[in-house]
C-alpha positions in Angstrom: 108.8 119.6 100.8 110.8 120.2 104.1 109.6 123.7 105.5 112.6 125.1 107.4 114.6 128.3 107.4 113.9 131.9 106.4 111.3 132.7 103.6 110.5 136.3 102.5 106.9 137.0 101.9 107.9 138.6 98.6 106.6 142.0 97.4 105.0 142.0 94.0 106.6 144.6 91.8 104.3 146.8 89.7 104.5 149.3 86.9 103.2 152.8 87.6 99.9 151.8 85.9 99.6 148.7 88.3 100.6 146.0 85.7 103.1 143.2 86.9 106.6 144.4 86.5 108.2 141.2 85.3 111.7 142.6 84.8 111.8 144.0 88.6 110.1 140.8 89.8 113.1 138.8 88.4 115.5 141.4 89.8 113.9 141.1 93.3 114.1 137.3 93.2 117.9 137.6 92.5 118.2 140.0 95.5 116.4 137.7 97.8 118.4 134.5 96.7 121.6 136.5 96.9 120.6 137.3 100.4 120.6 133.5 101.2 116.9 132.9 101.6 115.8 129.3 102.0 112.7 129.7 99.9 110.2 132.2 98.7 106.5 133.0 99.3 104.9 134.5 96.2 101.5 136.3 96.6 101.3 136.3 100.3 100.0 139.4 102.2 102.9 141.6 101.4 102.4 140.4 97.8 99.0 142.0 97.8 97.2 138.9 96.8 93.7 140.1 97.6 94.1 142.9 95.1 95.6 140.9 92.3 93.3 139.8 89.2 93.6 136.2 88.2 95.6 137.1 85.1 98.0 139.1 87.3 98.4 136.3 89.7 99.2 133.9 86.9 101.8 136.3 85.5 103.6 136.6 89.0 103.4 132.9 89.5 104.8 132.0 86.0 107.5 134.6 86.2 108.6 133.8 89.7 108.8 130.1 89.1 110.7 130.5 85.8 113.3 133.0 87.5 113.8 130.9 90.7 114.1 127.8 88.4 114.4 125.3 91.4 117.1 127.1 93.2 114.9 127.3 96.3 111.3 125.9 97.2 108.5 128.3 96.3 105.2 128.7 98.2 102.2 130.2 96.4 99.9 132.3 98.5 96.3 131.2 98.2 93.3 132.9 100.0 89.7 133.9 99.1 86.6 134.6 101.1 85.3 131.1 100.7 86.6 127.7 100.5 85.6 126.7 96.9 87.3 129.8 95.7 90.4 129.0 97.6 90.5 125.6 96.2 90.3 126.9 92.7 93.4 129.0 93.4 95.2 125.9 95.0 94.3 123.7 91.9 96.0 126.3 89.7 98.9 126.4 91.8 99.1 122.7 91.7 99.5 122.8 87.9 102.7 124.7 88.2 106.2 123.8 89.5 105.5 125.3 92.8 106.6 123.4 95.9 103.5 124.2 98.3 100.7 126.6 99.0 100.3 129.0 101.9 96.6 129.2 102.6 94.9 132.1 104.4 91.5 131.6 106.1 88.5 133.0 104.4 88.6 136.7 105.5 85.0 138.0 105.3 82.5 136.0 107.3 83.3 135.0 110.9 84.3 131.5 111.4 84.4 129.0 114.4 87.1 126.4 114.9 85.0 123.6 113.2 84.8 125.8 110.2 88.5 126.5 110.2 89.1 122.7 110.3 86.6 122.1 107.5 88.2 124.8 105.4 91.7 123.4 105.7 90.8 119.8 105.3 88.8 120.5 102.2 91.7 122.5 100.7 94.3 119.8 101.7 92.2 117.1 100.1 92.0 119.0 96.9 95.7 120.1 96.7 98.4 118.0 95.2 100.8 120.3 96.8 101.6 120.5 100.5 99.5 123.0 102.5 100.8 125.4 105.0 98.2 126.9 107.3 98.3 130.8 107.7 97.3 132.3 111.1 96.8 136.1 110.7 94.0 137.0 113.0 94.5 140.8 112.4 93.2 140.2 108.8 90.8 137.2 109.2 89.2 138.1 112.4 89.8 134.7 113.9 92.8 133.0 115.7 93.5 129.3 115.0 93.3 127.5 118.3 96.2 125.3 119.4 93.7 122.2 119.5 92.6 123.0 116.1 96.2 123.1 114.8 96.8 119.7 116.5 93.9 118.3 114.4 95.1 119.9 111.1 98.8 118.7 111.8 97.5 115.2 111.7 96.5 115.5 108.0 99.1 114.1 105.8 99.0 117.1 103.3 99.2 119.8 105.9 103.0 120.4 106.7 103.1 123.6 108.7 101.8 126.8 109.9 103.0 130.5 109.6 101.9 132.5 112.8 101.7 136.3 112.0 99.7 136.9 115.2 102.6 138.3 117.1 101.6 136.4 120.1 104.6 134.6 121.5 102.6 132.8 124.1 100.3 131.5 121.2 103.3 130.6 119.1 104.7 128.4 122.0 101.3 126.7 122.3 101.5 125.9 118.7 104.9 124.3 119.0 103.7 122.4 122.0 100.4 121.2 120.3 102.2 119.8 117.2 105.3 118.4 119.0 106.1 114.9 117.6 104.3 115.6 114.3 106.2 116.1 111.2 105.0 119.6 111.2 106.8 122.9 111.0 105.8 126.1 113.1 107.2 129.2 111.3 107.4 132.5 112.9 105.6 135.4 111.1 107.1 138.2 113.2 110.8 139.0 112.9 110.8 140.7 116.2 110.1 137.2 117.9 112.4 135.3 115.4 115.2 134.2 117.6 112.9 133.6 120.6 110.7 131.5 118.4 113.8 129.5 117.1 114.8 128.8 120.6 111.2 127.7 121.5 111.3 125.1 118.6 110.0 127.0 115.5 111.6 125.7 112.3 112.2 129.0 110.9 110.3 132.1 109.8 108.2 133.5 107.0 108.7 137.4 107.1 107.3 140.4 105.2 110.3 142.4 106.3 112.6 139.7 104.8 111.6 141.0 101.4 113.6 144.0 102.1 116.2 142.8 104.6 116.9 139.1 103.4 120.4 138.9 104.5 119.9 140.3 107.9 117.0 137.9 108.6 119.1 134.8 107.2 122.1 135.8 109.2 120.3 135.8 112.4 118.9 132.3 111.7 122.3 131.1 110.6 124.0 132.4 113.8 121.2 130.5 115.7 121.8 127.2 114.0 125.5 127.5 114.5 124.9 128.2 118.1 126.7 131.5 117.8 124.4 133.3 120.2 126.4 136.4 120.8 125.9 137.2 117.0 122.4 135.9 116.9 121.3 138.2 119.9 123.1 141.2 118.2 121.4 140.7 115.1 118.0 140.0 116.6 118.2 143.5 118.2 118.2 145.0 114.8 115.5 142.7 113.4 113.3 143.6 116.3 113.0 147.2 114.7 111.5 145.7 111.5 108.0 145.8 112.8 108.2 149.7 113.2 107.4 149.9 109.4 103.7 149.7 110.5 104.1 153.1 111.8 105.2 154.4 108.4 102.4 152.9 106.3 101.1 149.8 104.9 103.8 147.1 104.8 103.6 146.7 100.9 104.0 150.4 100.4 106.9 150.8 103.0 108.9 147.7 101.6 108.4 148.7 98.0 109.6 152.2 98.8 112.5 150.7 100.5 113.4 148.5 97.5 113.1 151.5 95.1 115.8 153.1 97.2 117.9 150.2 96.5 117.0 150.2 92.6 115.3 146.8 93.0 111.7 147.8 91.8 109.4 150.7 91.7 107.2 151.9 94.6 103.8 151.3 93.1 101.2 149.5 95.1 97.8 148.5 94.3 95.1 151.0 94.8 93.8 152.2 97.2 96.9 151.4 99.3 99.3 154.1 99.4 102.3 155.4 101.4 101.4 158.4 103.5 103.2 161.6 102.8 106.2 162.6 104.7 107.5 159.2 105.6 110.3 158.8 103.1 113.2 160.1 105.3 111.8 158.1 108.3 112.0 154.9 106.2 115.5 155.5 105.0 116.5 156.2 108.6 114.8 153.0 109.6 116.5 151.0 106.8 120.0 152.2 108.0 119.1 151.2 111.6 118.1 147.7 110.6 121.3 147.2 108.7 121.1 148.5 105.1 123.8 151.0 104.0 122.4 153.7 101.9 
């Protein structure tokens, strides 16, 4: 697959008793595709992958792939505290019609860069689907070094990286380190989106795109059309998206927002919850970013 454009890290709709809400999942996929997204990430961080049982993961993957039905590429999020367990998830994803896997680093034991390389090379060798590296040091306790990424980009089955560090200098280093390789650096922070595209990023994979798909896509579209006046105006609004961390956990904020749009319910996996008193703040924030309520 060719990794390019804007992908939402899709939320996983749940019923009030924390079962997969298949009807709402299908509705959310329509909302995202109607927003013009280039692809979809299923079971990423915003999809609450660490809290999902294997049966829940399978339900989400099967339902999502059935509903997408080849309209856009689908990446399956895979991540476990160890490489062998990650490989099991990747092999399960490889048996589906998914287009690739987004693989997080093991997130319990601290790792050095040699361990990072070993992890991704083992996963890439075991996967029949293309592998996208996931740099998210806030959750995994380690930043993937640019030199490490250079080595990983040389692997024929590793096609890109999602960088959610929020470190623009680090993102630039990634772009420089993989220049000339058939490799896509994808921004993971919508506040850096336009600057990332200008620096050479091939697109973005954003949690906020699960709630604001059209806004995120419109900014990228304006950029590729060289309509910088429009792109800059849209980017100013997208730069407000990371404010959601001040309202509560990303998944809880996004699902509350989607519930206000009638797309899905607000339920998140325990013990995650939306702090009390945030509802009006979130509604106001949605309006500021560009959703009319």
